[in-house]
C-alpha positions in Angstrom: -18.8 20.2 -20.3 -15.9 22.0 -18.7 -12.1 21.8 -18.2 -10.1 23.1 -15.4 -6.3 23.4 -15.4 -4.1 23.8 -12.4 -0.5 25.0 -12.3 2.1 22.4 -11.3 2.6 22.4 -7.5 5.9 21.8 -5.8 4.7 18.9 -3.7 4.9 15.3 -4.9 1.3 14.6 -5.8 -0.7 14.0 -9.0 -1.6 17.2 -10.8 -5.1 17.5 -12.2 -4.7 18.9 -15.7 -8.2 18.7 -17.0 -11.7 17.7 -16.0 -14.0 16.7 -18.8 -17.8 16.5 -18.3 -20.6 15.7 -20.7 -21.7 12.1 -20.3 -25.3 11.7 -19.0 -24.5 8.5 -17.1 -21.5 6.6 -15.6 -18.4 6.6 -17.8 -17.4 2.9 -18.2 -14.0 3.4 -19.9 -11.6 6.3 -20.8 -8.4 6.0 -22.8 -5.7 8.6 -23.6 -4.9 8.8 -27.3 -1.1 8.2 -27.7 0.8 11.3 -28.9 -2.4 13.4 -29.0 -4.2 15.8 -26.8 -7.2 13.6 -26.8 -9.3 11.1 -24.9 -11.7 8.4 -26.0 -14.6 7.6 -23.6 -17.4 5.1 -23.5 -20.4 5.4 -21.2 -23.5 3.8 -19.8 -25.4 6.6 -21.7 -24.7 4.5 -24.9 -22.3 7.0 -26.3 -18.7 6.7 -27.6 -16.9 10.1 -27.6 -13.6 11.3 -28.8 -12.5 14.5 -27.0 -9.9 16.7 -28.5 -8.3 19.7 -26.7 -9.0 23.0 -28.5 -7.0 26.2 -28.5 -9.2 27.4 -25.6 -7.8 24.6 -23.4 -11.2 22.9 -23.2 -12.1 19.5 -24.5 -14.8 19.2 -27.1 -16.2 16.0 -28.6 -15.0 15.6 -32.2 -16.8 12.3 -32.4 -20.2 11.6 -30.7 -21.6 8.2 -31.6 -24.7 6.6 -30.0 -24.9 2.8 -29.6 -27.9 0.6 -29.3 -26.9 -0.5 -25.8 -24.9 0.9 -22.9 -21.2 0.7 -23.4 -19.4 -1.4 -20.8 -15.8 -1.9 -22.0 -13.4 -0.6 -24.7 -10.1 -1.4 -26.4 -8.2 0.9 -28.7 -5.3 0.0 -31.0 -3.6 3.2 -32.0 -1.4 2.1 -34.9 -4.4 0.8 -36.8 -6.9 3.2 -35.2 -9.3 0.4 -34.5 -11.6 0.6 -31.6 -13.6 -2.2 -30.0 -16.6 -1.4 -27.8 -18.3 -3.9 -25.6 -21.9 -3.5 -24.8 -24.4 -4.4 -22.1 -26.2 -6.7 -24.5 -23.1 -8.8 -25.0 -22.1 -7.6 -28.5 -18.7 -6.0 -29.4 -18.7 -3.4 -32.2 -15.5 -2.5 -34.1 -15.0 1.0 -35.6 -12.1 2.7 -37.5 -11.2 6.2 -36.5 -9.9 8.6 -39.1 -6.4 10.1 -38.9 -7.8 13.5 -37.8 -10.0 11.9 -35.2 -13.1 13.6 -36.5 -14.8 10.6 -38.1 -15.5 7.0 -37.0 -16.6 4.3 -39.4 -18.4 1.1 -38.4 -16.6 -2.1 -39.3 -18.4 -5.1 -37.9 -20.3 -6.5 -35.0 -19.1 -9.5 -33.0 -21.7 -11.7 -31.1 -19.2 -12.3 -28.3 -21.4 -12.8 -25.3 -24.9 -13.4 -24.1 -24.6 -10.8 -21.3 -22.7 -7.7 -20.4 -19.1 -7.5 -21.8 -16.6 -6.8 -18.9 -13.2 -6.6 -20.7 -11.7 -6.6 -24.2 -8.3 -6.9 -25.7 -7.2 -6.9 -29.3 -4.2 -8.9 -30.7 -3.1 -7.6 -34.1 -0.6 -10.4 -34.7 -3.3 -13.1 -34.6 -6.2 -10.8 -35.5 -8.1 -11.9 -32.5 -10.4 -9.9 -30.3 -10.6 -11.5 -26.8 -13.2 -10.6 -24.3 -14.9 -11.6 -21.0 -18.5 -11.2 -19.9 -21.1 -11.6 -17.3 -22.2 -14.8 -19.1 -19.4 -16.4 -17.3 -17.1 -16.9 -20.3 -14.1 -15.7 -22.1 -14.4 -15.7 -25.9 -11.9 -15.2 -28.7 -13.1 -14.2 -32.2 -11.4 -13.7 -35.6 -11.4 -10.1 -36.7 -11.0 -11.0 -40.3 -14.1 -13.2 -40.6 -16.0 -12.1 -37.5 -16.5 -15.7 -36.5 -16.3 -17.2 -33.1 -13.1 -19.3 -32.5 -13.6 -20.5 -29.0 -15.2 -20.0 -25.6 -14.3 -21.2 -22.1 -16.8 -21.0 -19.3 -16.3 -20.3 -15.6 -18.5 -20.8 -12.5 -18.8 -17.0 -11.9 -19.0 -13.8 -13.9 -15.7 -13.2 -15.7 -14.8 -9.7 -14.6 -11.4 -8.8 -16.0 -8.8 -9.9 -18.6 -5.1 -9.6 -19.4 -3.4 -11.3 -22.4 0.2 -12.2 -23.2 0.4 -11.6 -27.0 3.7 -13.6 -27.4 2.6 -16.8 -25.7 -1.2 -16.5 -26.2 -1.9 -16.9 -22.5 -5.0 -15.2 -21.1 -5.5 -14.3 -17.4 -9.2 -14.1 -16.4 -10.4 -12.9 -13.1 -13.9 -13.7 -11.9 -16.4 -12.8 -9.2 -15.5 -15.8 -7.1 -12.1 -14.3 -6.4 -10.3 -16.7 -8.6 -7.8 -16.0 -11.5 -7.6 -18.6 -14.3 -4.6 -18.9 -16.6 -5.6 -20.2 -20.0 -3.5 -21.1 -23.1 -5.6 -20.1 -26.1 -5.4 -22.0 -29.4 -7.1 -21.5 -32.7 -10.3 -23.4 -31.8 -9.6 -24.6 -28.2 -7.9 -23.7 -25.0 -6.4 -25.4 -22.0 -6.4 -24.4 -18.3 -2.8 -24.0 -17.1 -3.5 -23.1 -13.5 -5.8 -21.2 -11.1 -4.6 -18.6 -8.6 -6.5 -18.3 -5.3 -5.6 -15.7 -2.7 -8.3 -12.9 -2.7 -11.2 -12.9 -0.3 -13.4 -10.9 -2.7 -14.2 -10.7 -6.4 -11.4 -9.8 -8.8 -11.9 -6.3 -10.1 -8.7 -5.6 -12.1 -5.6 -7.3 -13.5 -2.3 -6.1 -14.9 0.2 -8.3 -16.7 3.9 -7.2 -17.1 5.4 -9.5 -19.8 8.9 -8.3 -19.2 9.2 -9.4 -15.6 6.4 -11.9 -16.0 4.5 -10.5 -13.0 0.7 -10.5 -12.6 -1.0 -8.0 -10.4 -4.6 -8.4 -9.2 -6.9 -6.0 -7.4 -10.1 -7.1 -5.7 -13.1 -6.0 -3.8 -11.4 -7.1 -0.6 -9.4 -3.8 -0.9 -6.1 -5.6 -1.5 -3.6 -6.2 -4.3 -1.6 -9.4 -4.9 1.5 -9.7 -7.0 1.9 -13.1 -8.5 5.4 -14.2 -9.7 4.3 -16.1 -12.8 7.8 -16.2 -14.4 9.4 -17.6 -11.2 6.5 -20.1 -10.8 6.3 -19.1 -7.1 2.6 -18.4 -7.2 1.4 -15.8 -4.7 4.3 -13.6 -3.6 3.3 -10.2 -2.3 0.1 -8.8 -0.6 -0.5 -5.0 -0.7 -3.1 -3.4 1.6 -3.5 0.3 1.6 -6.9 1.1 0.1 -10.2 1.7 2.0 -12.4 0.4 -0.8 -12.4 -2.1 -3.6 -9.4 -1.7 -6.0 -10.9 -0.8 -9.4 -7.8 -0.4 -11.6 -4.0 -1.1 -11.5 -1.1 -0.3 -13.7 2.5 -1.4 -13.3 5.3 0.9 -14.6 8.1 -1.5 -15.4 10.6 1.3 -16.0 10.4 2.8 -12.5 9.2 -0.4 -10.7 6.1 1.4 -9.4 2.5 0.2 -9.2 -0.3 2.7 -9.5 -3.7 1.6 -8.2 -7.1 3.4 -7.8 -10.1 2.5 -5.6 -13.8 3.1 -5.7 -13.6 5.8 -3.0 -11.3 7.9 -5.2 -8.0 6.8 -3.6 -4.9 6.8 -5.7 -1.9 4.9 -4.5 1.6 4.6 -5.9 3.5 1.6 -4.5 7.3 1.3 -4.5 8.1 -2.1 -5.9 11.8 -1.5 -6.4 12.7 -2.9 -3.0 13.0 -6.4 -1.5 9.6 -7.0 0.2 8.7 -9.8 2.5 5.9 -12.2 1.6 3.0 -12.3 4.1 3.0 -15.6 5.9 0.3 -18.2 5.5 -2.0 -18.3 8.5 -1.3 -21.3 10.8 -4.1 -23.3 12.3 -4.2 -24.5 15.9 -6.7 -25.6 18.5 -5.1 -23.4 21.1 -3.1 -20.1 21.3 0.4 -20.7 20.0 1.7 -18.2 22.6 -0.1 -19.0 25.9 -1.6 -22.3 24.9 -5.1 -21.4 26.1 -7.8 -23.3 24.1 -9.9 -21.7 21.4 -13.6 -21.9 21.8 -14.1 -25.0 19.6 -11.5 -27.0 21.5 -14.0 -28.7 23.8 -11.6 -31.3 25.2 -9.0 -28.9 26.4 -11.7 -26.5 27.8 -13.1 -29.5 29.8 -9.7 -30.7 31.0 -8.5 -27.3 32.1 -11.9 -26.0 33.2 -11.5 -22.8 31.2 -13.6 -20.9 28.7 -12.4 -21.0 25.1 -11.0 -17.9 23.5 -11.5 -16.4 20.0 -8.8 -17.2 17.4 -6.8 -14.4 15.8 -3.8 -14.4 13.5 -0.6 -12.3 13.7 -0.1 -10.7 10.3 3.7 -10.8 10.7 4.4 -14.4 11.8 1.1 -16.0 10.9 0.6 -17.7 14.2 -2.8 -18.4 15.7 -3.1 -16.3 18.8 -5.7 -15.1 21.3 -6.7 -11.5 22.0 -4.6 -11.3 25.1 -1.4 -12.3 23.2 -2.1 -9.9 20.4 -3.1 -6.6 22.0 -1.0 -4.4 19.7 -1.5 -3.0 16.2 1.2 -1.9 13.8 1.8 -1.1 10.2 4.5 -3.2 8.4 5.0 -1.8 4.9 7.8 -4.2 3.9 5.1 -6.9 4.0 2.5 -4.7 2.3 0.6 -3.6 5.4 0.3 0.2 5.1 -2.5 0.2 7.6 -2.2 -0.9 11.2 -2.9 -4.6 11.5 -3.1 -7.1 14.3 0.3 -8.5 15.4 1.2 -10.6 18.4 3.0 -8.9 21.2 6.4 -10.5 20.5 6.3 -9.4 16.8 5.3 -5.9 17.9 8.4 -5.6 20.0 10.5 -6.8 17.0 9.2 -4.1 14.7 11.4 -1.0 14.7 10.2 2.6 14.0 12.0 2.6 10.7 10.2 -0.6 9.7 6.9 1.4 9.9 8.1 3.9 7.2 5.5 3.9 4.4 6.6 2.4 1.0 3.7 3.9 -0.9 2.2 7.4 -1.4 -1.6 7.9 -1.1 -3.5 10.6 -2.9 -7.2 11.7 -3.2 -8.8 11.7 -6.7 -11.9 13.4 -5.3 -14.3 11.4 -7.4 -15.6 7.9 -7.7 -13.1 5.9 -9.8 -14.4 2.8 -11.7 -11.8 2.8 -14.4 -8.2 4.1 -14.9 -5.8 4.1 -17.8 -2.2 5.4 -18.1 -0.1 6.7 -20.9 3.2 5.6 -19.3 5.4 7.2 -21.9 4.1 10.7 -20.9 3.3 10.0 -17.3 -0.4 10.7 -17.8 -3.4 9.0 -16.2 -7.1 9.3 -16.9 -9.8 8.3 -14.4 -13.6 8.0 -14.7 -16.5 6.7 -12.8 -20.2 6.8 -11.8 -20.0 10.6 -11.2 -19.9 11.0 -15.0 -16.6 13.0 -14.8 -13.4 12.2 -16.6 -10.2 13.5 -15.0 -6.8 13.8 -16.7 -3.8 13.7 -14.3 -0.1 14.4 -14.7 1.5 11.7 -12.6 5.1 12.7 -13.2 5.6 14.3 -9.8 5.0 10.9 -8.2 6.1 8.3 -10.8 9.0 10.2 -12.3 8.3 9.5 -16.0 8.9 12.1 -18.8 7.1 15.4 -18.7 3.4 15.4 -19.9 4.1 17.8 -22.7 0.9 17.0 -24.6 -1.2 18.0 -21.6 0.9 20.7 -20.0 -0.9 23.9 -19.0 -1.0 26.6 -21.5 
């Protein structure tokens, strides 16, 4: 175990405050303890650990608890100091942490799933613990009695979860790339709608109850913002990562979205501007620019005695075009394309140099990231992953929140 502390640089980038090592396997989840110099971690090595910062500046585990099965997910409620840990065997265990964070008492076990738990949330108002698992279901259980209230099954592994505490709506992402909006009742639930837009499995969700926006990250390297409150469905597509998006967090105060990917990429997206929605791709049997047939258009190929061409799509206008009519590539950040993407030649001419100015900043976490959590009030972020390392970051240089006084270098 070690910790390294860097002085604050002048450039606008995340500052690595501490690096905590000690787990013997991948770290599944890490959470910052509000108003404390502490981190709670859960790992595939079957351990739950509470790390507190000592006078030496290093983090030492004040609690080290071994579970019966690898830990796969975690939720912590600071006001009541209740912690819920999901396991690979499908069970969720509840503990209570002492005020000095030096002792953790077992409360009860919830038989939530038949397979690995993928996400957990706790609602104090209803005394429900809600979870998703690799048994293709979402379950909600009563924390007073420990009994199962209800289950809803999907066709694929349920991979991530967000919950609106006021309206009792749950958002569940799955491995098929679909997001399901459920209304949970005491012993039943109803499907409100399903959201389809990703081309890969859903890996992360974030719900902002103020603006009623849902953000989803997926293995297709993209992020979609869904305007749930405005009932507009899919609204914005963001593409800037080179690997699957593992975690996202929307900062409502500054209108910024923080996302992390499996290759260690950290992105901060400016959402405080009017962005353009990416167009739906149009379908056509021939190029919508030069009218040459595509290769499946047998009749037109026969009539014109030409060989069919491959179909592409312009990312700016959505038209179906051939390769000769889309020879250019361009970034177009206002539409979420931070990379260079295919555009038709006429759209390329319409894009000005100022239109290519990036609307996000990209940083290197320098380790595999499978989970990220933020303490927005202090501008702090913690990342962890399969490299068994936990990193604590000061994000204030890039997100502009209050100073990270609890974790500032000594």
